ROPA-666745 format. One line per 10 residues: number of its first residue (from 1); their letters; for each residue x, y, z of C-alpha. Coordinates in steps of 0.001 Angstrom, whole numbers. Each point is the difference from the previous one (the first is absolute). Example, Ala and Ser with C-alpha at 12.3 -4.5 7.8 and 13.67 -1.06 7.14 Angstrom:
1> AS> 12300/-4500/7800  1370/3440/-660
***
This chain:
1> XXXXXXXXXX> 99933/73352/35499  2527/-2773/-705  -1935/-2641/1899  -3181/784/-1956  1845/-325/-3289  1451/-3305/1259  -3502/-1160/926  -1000/575/-3633  2743/-2429/-1048  2647/2492/-1110
11> XXXXXXXXXX> 3358/-380/1791  1361/3215/1508  3392/1096/1299  285/3139/2073  3372/1758/28  147/2050/3176  2164/1167/2846  -2638/-94/2743  -175/-3774/96  -2057/-221/3197
21> XXXXXXXXXX> -2918/1837/-1559  44/-2256/-3058  61/-3086/2238  -2867/1295/2153  -2157/721/-3033  424/-3534/-1310  2335/480/-2960  1375/-3468/-829  3149/991/-1935  1995/2950/1328
31> XXXXXXXXXX> 3271/1152/-1542  2124/2242/2188  647/3371/-1642  3102/2032/686  -1322/3118/1742  -3299/1708/796  400/2970/-2367  1537/-2159/-2750  -913/-3706/248  1357/-796/-3471
41> XXXXXXXXXX> 2964/2326/-222  2623/1948/1893  877/3553/-1078  3597/-48/1252  994/-2947/-2202  1408/277/-3485  -2595/-568/-2730  1518/-3434/-701  -137/-1036/3673  -3562/1256/360
51> XXXXXXXXXX> -1062/-1931/-3088  1593/-3161/1422  -1787/601/3318  -3351/424/-1720  591/-3091/-2116  818/-2078/3104  -3258/1122/1638  -2173/-667/-3048  1652/-3391/-619  -776/-981/3587
61> XXXXXXXXXX> -3610/1125/-458  -285/-2186/-3098  1474/-2925/1966  -2559/620/2750  -2840/-153/-2521  932/-3609/-705  -718/-1018/3606  -3317/-819/1675  478/924/3665  -2801/-771/2440
71> XXXXXXXXXX> 921/2926/2234  1837/3315/-436  3552/-689/-1153  2871/2476/-206  2409/-215/-2936  3292/1909/118  1603/1225/-3227  3595/-1109/-480  1606/3400/535  3349/-1732/549
81> XXXXXXXXXX> 195/-561/-3737  -427/3729/-456  2312/1360/2678  2265/-2888/986  2041/988/3032  -709/3678/-556  -3318/43/1866  1023/3164/1888  430/1720/-3373  -3535/-997/-897
91> XXXXXXXXXX> -1555/1371/3161  1542/2892/1946  -2057/-1045/3038  2362/-2956/446  3418/628/1510  2946/-856/-2211  2097/-1639/2703  -2445/-2335/1740  -2842/-345/-2472  -2377/853/2865
101> XXX> -2997/2264/-455  478/3587/1187  -2580/1281/2445
***
């Protein structure tokens, strides 16, 4: 759908977590969401942290709208501004000691 809207001259940003699908379907501006069931929020955060996370994602989407990529381009929200060094707090799937993803 996004590529057809783009073809009509309206810029589109897709916020998603399954980036490969968006790339394969021709979406030009892709913003990485946080997780499949909650791309714009995280239920285990405090309301203030979740609001900051959502704001970071939407701000990145607005930044992406100002670009004119020729091919699919992935934009990452600046979650570091939201979580700082506490990334393991933000996502329990990341180990606290190493910062590596749990399997």
